[in-house]
C-alpha positions as a printed NumPy array, in Angstrom:
array([[ -0.58 , -20.964, -10.83 ],
       [ -2.36 , -18.418, -13.046],
       [ -0.478, -19.23 , -16.244],
       [ -3.02 , -21.879, -17.406],
       [ -5.722, -19.176, -17.255],
       [ -3.919, -16.882, -19.682],
       [ -6.293, -15.912, -22.459],
       [ -9.469, -16.834, -20.581],
       [-10.382, -13.132, -20.419],
       [ -9.118, -11.193, -23.434],
       [ -8.816,  -7.391, -22.989],
       [-10.38 ,  -6.71 , -26.384],
       [-13.554,  -8.487, -25.239],
       [-14.003,  -6.02 , -22.357],
       [-13.451,  -2.504, -23.723],
       [-14.989,  -0.901, -20.618],
       [-12.434,  -2.593, -18.332],
       [ -9.831,   0.165, -18.325],
       [ -7.486,  -1.476, -15.805],
       [ -7.372,  -5.105, -14.725],
       [ -6.353,  -7.625, -17.389],
       [ -3.083,  -6.234, -18.68 ],
       [ -0.071,  -5.06 , -16.591],
       [ -0.943,  -5.309, -12.881],
       [ -2.165,  -2.285, -10.971],
       [ -3.638,  -1.601,  -7.537],
       [ -7.307,  -2.099,  -8.472],
       [ -9.631,  -2.852, -11.371],
       [-11.298,   0.08 , -13.139],
       [-14.567,  -0.191, -15.12 ],
       [-15.69 ,   2.668, -17.375],
       [-19.181,   4.063, -16.734],
       [-19.176,   7.019, -19.143],
       [-16.716,   9.476, -20.678],
       [-15.499,  10.781, -17.312],
       [-16.58 ,   8.38 , -14.558],
       [-15.451,   4.878, -13.728],
       [-15.825,   2.383, -10.919],
       [-12.683,   1.234,  -9.11 ],
       [-12.837,  -2.124,  -7.302],
       [-10.457,  -3.996,  -5.033],
       [-10.282,  -6.576,  -2.256],
       [ -7.768,  -7.423,   0.453],
       [ -7.684,  -9.373,   3.708],
       [ -5.021, -10.852,   5.991],
       [ -4.302, -12.501,   9.327],
       [ -3.779, -10.364,  12.465],
       [ -0.686,  -8.165,  12.566],
       [ -1.344,  -6.809,  16.074],
       [ -2.861,  -8.216,  19.264],
       [ -5.689,  -5.729,  19.776],
       [ -8.757,  -6.882,  17.771],
       [-10.143,  -3.366,  17.279],
       [ -6.821,  -2.109,  15.901],
       [ -6.587,  -5.179,  13.678],
       [ -9.995,  -4.455,  12.171],
       [ -9.17 ,  -0.787,  11.627],
       [ -5.808,  -1.596,  10.014],
       [ -7.378,  -4.175,   7.707],
       [-10.059,  -1.713,   6.595],
       [ -7.559,   1.105,   5.993],
       [ -5.376,  -1.286,   4.035],
       [ -8.277,  -2.475,   1.88 ],
       [ -9.376,   1.075,   1.067],
       [ -5.817,   2.109,   0.244],
       [ -5.91 ,   0.549,  -3.227],
       [ -8.877,   2.773,  -4.106],
       [ -6.899,   5.84 ,  -3.018],
       [ -3.834,   4.625,  -4.927],
       [ -5.895,   4.866,  -8.133],
       [ -7.066,   8.382,  -7.279],
       [-10.547,   7.118,  -6.411],
       [-13.078,   7.889,  -3.71 ],
       [-14.436,   4.76 ,  -1.951],
       [-18.104,   4.689,  -0.989],
       [-19.187,   1.06 ,  -0.482],
       [-17.629,  -2.065,   1.026],
       [-18.357,  -5.642,   2.058],
       [-16.715,  -7.537,   4.901],
       [-14.644, -10.653,   4.247],
       [-13.924, -12.655,   7.395],
       [-12.759, -16.069,   8.516],
       [-13.055, -16.67 ,  12.254],
       [-12.244, -19.683,  14.441],
       [-15.396, -21.28 ,  15.882],
       [-13.933, -21.056,  19.397],
       [-13.047, -17.363,  19.123],
       [-14.902, -15.435,  21.87 ],
       [-17.74 , -13.453,  20.246],
       [-16.572, -10.193,  21.82 ],
       [-13.239, -10.466,  19.967],
       [-14.935, -10.958,  16.604],
       [-17.231,  -8.047,  17.397],
       [-14.251,  -5.782,  18.088],
       [-12.625,  -6.739,  14.772],
       [-15.805,  -5.792,  12.915],
       [-16.208,  -2.603,  14.967],
       [-12.671,  -1.497,  14.14 ],
       [-13.309,  -2.058,  10.451],
       [-16.715,  -0.377,  10.532],
       [-15.534,   2.764,  12.306],
       [-12.53 ,   3.151,   9.991],
       [-14.823,   2.74 ,   6.973],
       [-17.214,   5.342,   8.373],
       [-14.278,   7.741,   8.833],
       [-13.577,   7.296,   5.118],
       [-17.196,   7.997,   4.179],
       [-17.733,   4.339,   3.281],
       [-20.714,   2.184,   4.248],
       [-20.161,  -1.535,   4.903],
       [-23.309,  -3.239,   3.585],
       [-22.877,  -6.851,   4.642],
       [-20.299,  -9.394,   3.524],
       [-19.442, -13.047,   4.061],
       [-17.904, -15.037,   6.906],
       [-16.565, -18.597,   7.098],
       [-14.924, -20.619,   9.847],
       [-11.149, -21.038,   9.803],
       [ -8.406, -21.919,  12.265],
       [ -6.796, -18.467,  12.109],
       [ -8.657, -15.125,  11.952],
       [ -8.673, -13.322,   8.631],
       [-10.384, -10.02 ,   7.901],
       [-10.604,  -7.42 ,   5.157],
       [-12.933,  -5.712,   2.708],
       [-14.186,  -5.75 ,  -0.82 ],
       [-14.207,  -2.035,  -1.647],
       [-15.686,  -0.031,  -4.494],
       [-15.295,   3.634,  -5.383],
       [-15.66 ,   6.215,  -8.104],
       [-12.722,   7.596, -10.067],
       [-12.314,  10.171, -12.798],
       [-11.2  ,   8.023, -15.739],
       [ -9.212,  10.945, -17.178],
       [ -7.346,  11.864, -13.984],
       [ -6.989,   8.411, -12.413],
       [ -3.611,   7.299, -11.096],
       [ -1.885,   4.176, -12.407],
       [  1.55 ,   2.625, -12.097],
       [  2.383,   3.44 , -15.707],
       [  2.443,   7.24 , -15.643],
       [  5.897,   7.983, -14.168],
       [  8.1  ,  10.272, -16.284],
       [ 11.858,  10.831, -16.227],
       [ 12.565,  13.832, -14.003],
       [  9.584,  13.257, -11.694],
       [ 10.267,  13.38 ,  -7.957],
       [  9.467,  10.31 ,  -5.85 ],
       [  7.405,  11.163,  -2.775],
       [  6.529,   8.697,   0.013],
       [  3.709,   9.454,   2.452],
       [  4.217,   6.995,   5.345],
       [  7.439,   5.749,   6.933],
       [  8.76 ,   2.214,   6.522],
       [  9.439,  -0.505,   9.083],
       [  5.949,  -1.797,   9.858],
       [  6.725,  -5.427,   8.991],
       [  9.841,  -5.766,  11.112],
       [  8.042,  -4.18 ,  14.077],
       [  4.902,  -6.317,  13.918],
       [  7.094,  -9.413,  13.556],
       [  8.966,  -8.395,  16.713],
       [  5.549,  -8.154,  18.365],
       [  4.699, -11.705,  17.29 ],
       [  8.043, -12.796,  18.729],
       [  7.172, -10.971,  21.991],
       [ 10.205,  -8.71 ,  21.623],
       [  8.47 ,  -5.415,  20.796],
       [  8.073,  -2.508,  23.188],
       [  4.441,  -1.343,  23.612],
       [  5.406,   2.225,  22.67 ],
       [  6.887,   0.988,  19.398],
       [  3.753,  -1.001,  18.582],
       [  1.608,   2.039,  19.332],
       [  3.685,   4.173,  16.966],
       [  3.328,   1.679,  14.12 ],
       [ -0.394,   1.142,  14.709],
       [ -0.896,   4.904,  14.529],
       [  0.551,   4.888,  11.024],
       [ -1.201,   1.733,   9.825],
       [ -4.692,   2.945,  10.758],
       [ -4.115,   6.244,   8.936],
       [ -6.115,   6.542,   5.704],
       [ -4.377,   7.474,   2.456],
       [ -7.26 ,   9.772,   1.498],
       [ -5.399,  13.084,   1.853],
       [ -2.466,  11.741,  -0.147],
       [ -4.753,  10.708,  -2.989],
       [ -6.373,  14.141,  -3.06 ],
       [ -2.962,  15.817,  -3.136],
       [ -1.888,  13.662,  -6.047],
       [ -4.927,  14.626,  -8.085],
       [ -4.637,  18.311,  -7.216],
       [ -1.013,  18.581,  -8.299],
       [ -1.024,  16.648, -11.545],
       [  0.378,  13.312, -10.419],
       [ -0.208,  10.548, -12.973],
       [  1.603,   7.598, -11.364],
       [  1.123,   6.187,  -7.862],
       [  1.031,   2.945,  -5.948],
       [  0.636,   1.979,  -2.318],
       [  3.498,   0.304,  -0.475],
       [  2.268,  -2.937,   1.063],
       [  3.37 ,  -6.578,   1.096],
       [  5.865,  -6.443,  -1.769],
       [  7.875,  -3.71 ,   0.044],
       [  9.168,  -0.415,  -1.286],
       [ 11.387,  -2.288,  -3.726],
       [  8.676,  -4.567,  -5.076],
       [  6.013,  -1.929,  -5.55 ],
       [  8.58 ,   0.582,  -6.793],
       [  9.715,  -1.905,  -9.439],
       [  6.112,  -2.454, -10.524],
       [  5.845,   1.297, -11.167],
       [  9.221,   1.441, -12.907],
       [  8.477,  -1.477, -15.225],
       [  4.963,  -0.29 , -16.053],
       [  6.306,   3.17 , -16.906],
       [  9.434,   2.016, -18.748],
       [ 11.752,   3.977, -16.44 ],
       [ 14.212,   3.544, -13.601],
       [ 14.081,   4.862, -10.03 ],
       [ 16.95 ,   6.408,  -8.051],
       [ 16.345,   6.465,  -4.29 ],
       [ 18.531,   8.083,  -1.632],
       [ 18.613,   5.851,   1.436],
       [ 19.336,   8.782,   3.77 ],
       [ 16.043,  10.377,   2.724],
       [ 13.9  ,   7.333,   3.476],
       [ 11.599,   7.764,   6.493],
       [ 11.488,   4.912,   9.012],
       [  9.502,   4.464,  12.189],
       [ 11.725,   5.179,  15.18 ],
       [ 12.164,   1.504,  16.1  ],
       [ 12.796,   0.065,  12.624],
       [ 16.593,  -0.056,  12.812],
       [ 16.473,  -1.554,  16.304],
       [ 14.326,  -4.497,  15.238],
       [ 16.192,  -4.816,  11.949],
       [ 19.462,  -5.305,  13.858],
       [ 17.667,  -7.925,  15.955],
       [ 16.797,  -9.758,  12.74 ],
       [ 13.046,  -9.628,  13.366],
       [ 12.095,  -9.677,   9.687],
       [  9.01 , -11.547,   8.471],
       [  9.483, -14.321,   5.95 ],
       [  8.022, -12.075,   3.274],
       [ 11.06 ,  -9.78 ,   3.48 ],
       [ 13.35 , -12.614,   2.369],
       [ 10.891, -13.618,  -0.353],
       [ 10.861, -10.03 ,  -1.589],
       [ 14.649,  -9.842,  -1.644],
       [ 14.907, -13.172,  -3.477],
       [ 12.407, -12.103,  -6.133],
       [ 13.242,  -8.409,  -6.638],
       [ 16.965,  -8.014,  -5.886],
       [ 17.93 ,  -8.918,  -9.458],
       [ 16.534,  -5.528, -10.522],
       [ 17.881,  -3.528,  -7.567],
       [ 21.387,  -2.078,  -7.303],
       [ 22.266,  -1.136,  -3.74 ],
       [ 25.2  ,   0.987,  -2.577],
       [ 27.8  ,  -1.325,  -0.996],
       [ 28.078,   1.024,   2.006],
       [ 24.668,  -0.128,   3.301],
       [ 24.787,  -2.825,   5.969],
       [ 22.64 ,  -5.953,   5.742],
       [ 19.989,  -4.756,   8.211],
       [ 19.485,  -1.521,   6.284],
       [ 19.302,  -3.417,   3.002],
       [ 16.663,  -5.773,   4.38 ],
       [ 14.516,  -2.819,   5.459],
       [ 14.137,  -1.979,   1.766],
       [ 12.397,  -5.339,   1.319],
       [ 10.326,  -5.163,   4.516],
       [  6.641,  -5.963,   3.785],
       [  4.344,  -3.146,   4.856],
       [  0.737,  -3.398,   5.995],
       [ -1.401,  -0.348,   5.179],
       [  1.662,   1.581,   4.056],
       [  1.779,   4.949,   2.374],
       [  1.54 ,   5.944,  -1.269],
       [  4.539,   6.311,  -3.546],
       [  3.891,   9.251,  -5.879],
       [  5.723,  10.237,  -9.042],
       [  5.391,  14.029,  -8.906],
       [  6.076,  16.354, -11.865],
       [  9.027,  18.569, -10.826],
       [  7.145,  21.781, -11.584],
       [  4.496,  20.844,  -9.015],
       [  6.709,  19.405,  -6.276],
       [  7.159,  22.511,  -4.111],
       [  3.452,  23.312,  -4.165],
       [  2.536,  19.727,  -3.278],
       [  4.962,  19.626,  -0.339],
       [  3.716,  23.001,   0.903],
       [  0.062,  21.932,   0.706],
       [  0.886,  18.634,   2.423],
       [  2.317,  20.537,   5.386],
       [ -0.782,  22.727,   5.55 ],
       [ -3.132,  19.724,   5.807],
       [ -0.877,  17.75 ,   8.195],
       [ -0.046,  15.099,   5.591],
       [  3.541,  13.807,   5.855],
       [  5.407,  13.677,   2.536],
       [  9.062,  12.793,   2.069],
       [ 10.984,  13.32 ,  -1.172],
       [ 13.048,  10.118,  -1.452],
       [ 14.452,  10.223,  -4.979],
       [ 13.637,  10.693,  -8.622],
       [ 12.551,   8.93 , -11.781],
       [ 15.474,   8.357, -14.161],
       [ 16.016,   6.822, -17.564],
       [ 16.834,   3.134, -17.757],
       [ 15.326,   0.375, -15.679],
       [ 15.286,  -1.081, -12.179],
       [ 15.989,   0.704,  -8.895],
       [ 19.288,   2.183,  -7.766],
       [ 19.806,   2.887,  -4.047],
       [ 22.462,   5.515,  -3.347]])
């Protein structure tokens, strides 16, 4: 779809656009001066849960996540919404309230936005932040020997799909919502404090898709130990029920050519690697000399962090 537009915007014509036109990253970055830059992103999606307030909060946290994935600090946002004309006003109000209160928690002001009518609700944010152009995080900074650290568990997609199929337990939904509404702010701060250069957030393209983006951008391979991967408590249950969203199969079809998976893994476990996440955690490539200090500080500030593997020479992802 975008191929006919190739060359419309040439990187050399926009020297202040530090990130955006060349290999894909989590957000666009525009240079302001020698040390400061603006980081900009947008995201929106259809409901993943039934509660409108939670939906709004999840969508806002997800939209802000790309700012954090670049090592930025968001400060301003605009709403993007599409609402059915017959949707009760109190439901729309709760969606906006969830988004507004999550933005306020992040120190972000929502200053307007745009709404259209549509058959299915859609909500998200345009978000803008500041980032140190010298210290900013990109997908291209991973080095061989770095440790791979993940900051939220996996299994959100399979659980929310079970909810849509009316097969999810309320306690399981509550657990997943608790993770999805959690901001990635602390993770971003940790990354900057401990010399991380490469990061990305794990969202719709799954751990495999976003991990491969980092690997390709950095010219490296990733080795991940399946036994170290964190999952929400209900992920395996719904995986064995086959409650995967269509995006999981799309991800496997597109990315599996670059993924080598241990033959001991069963099909349900393999599919969890391709499970699309909403408002997932950050994947950090941590210099080995700083790993212990980062993990220790994470524990002190109540920020989960799991070491799941390492950056290796070569290409693609190997699951052992």
